[in-house]
C-alpha positions in Angstrom: -85.0 18.9 37.4 -81.5 19.0 35.4 -81.7 19.0 32.1 -77.9 17.1 29.8 -79.2 17.9 27.0 -76.3 20.0 25.2 -77.8 21.6 21.8 -74.5 22.4 19.0 -74.9 25.6 17.0 -74.9 24.8 13.1 -72.9 26.8 11.5 -71.7 27.7 7.7 -68.4 28.0 7.0 -67.9 30.4 4.4 -64.9 31.3 2.6 -62.9 32.3 -0.8 -61.3 30.0 -3.3 -59.1 32.3 -5.2 -61.9 35.1 -6.0 -65.0 32.3 -6.2 -66.9 32.2 -2.2 -67.7 29.0 -1.4 -69.7 27.8 1.5 -70.1 24.7 3.8 -73.1 23.5 5.8 -74.1 22.4 8.0 -70.9 22.3 10.8 -71.6 20.1 13.1 -73.3 17.8 10.8 -75.6 14.4 11.7 -74.0 13.3 8.0 -75.0 15.3 4.9 -73.2 18.2 4.4 -73.4 20.5 1.4 -70.5 22.6 -0.5 -72.3 25.3 -2.7 -69.6 26.6 -5.3 -70.4 28.6 -8.2 -70.1 26.7 -11.2 -68.2 28.4 -13.8 -67.8 27.9 -17.3 -65.3 25.5 -18.4 -64.1 24.1 -14.3 -63.6 21.5 -13.5 -63.9 20.4 -9.4 -63.4 17.9 -7.0 -64.3 17.9 -3.5 -61.8 14.9 -1.1 -63.1 14.8 2.4 -60.0 13.0 4.1 -60.7 11.7 7.8 -58.1 13.4 10.8 -55.6 10.7 10.4 -55.5 12.4 6.4 -57.1 8.5 4.2 -58.6 9.8 1.7 -63.1 9.3 3.1 -65.2 10.6 -0.2 -64.1 12.3 -3.7 -66.9 13.8 -5.4 -66.9 15.7 -8.6 -68.7 19.1 -8.5 -71.6 19.3 -10.7 -74.1 21.5 -9.8 -74.0 24.6 -7.7 -74.4 22.8 -4.4 -72.6 19.4 -4.0 -74.3 16.9 -1.6 -71.6 14.6 0.5 -73.6 11.8 2.6 -71.0 11.4 5.6 -73.8 9.2 7.7 -71.8 5.9 7.1 -68.5 7.2 8.5 -68.1 7.3 12.6 -68.0 10.8 14.8 -65.0 12.7 14.0 -63.0 15.2 12.5 -62.8 15.3 8.6 -60.7 18.1 6.5 -62.1 19.5 2.7 -59.9 19.7 -0.3 -61.4 22.0 -2.8 -59.9 21.4 -5.9 -60.3 23.6 -8.8 -58.8 24.0 -12.0 -60.0 24.9 -15.7 -60.7 22.6 -18.6 -57.8 22.3 -20.9 -59.4 23.2 -24.9 -57.4 22.9 -28.3 -57.7 25.3 -30.5 
């Protein structure tokens, strides 16, 4: 008998933001994605997840080296992650 099961290979997306490496996995996902972004002191980072039509779905502040984002309640589809990093401002 023919097997109609399709298996998707899960991969890790790797890139640089400035000179900082970032990893996003698994891709594709069944709901939970993890974003690895090395933390640097006095750094503010926010991950925003947008739907294919451009609507903001989630906004998560990075607090640890690995940030979990739960998309299990979102419909299947294409999502875009935008990671914003800025140095914290200090006063002397």
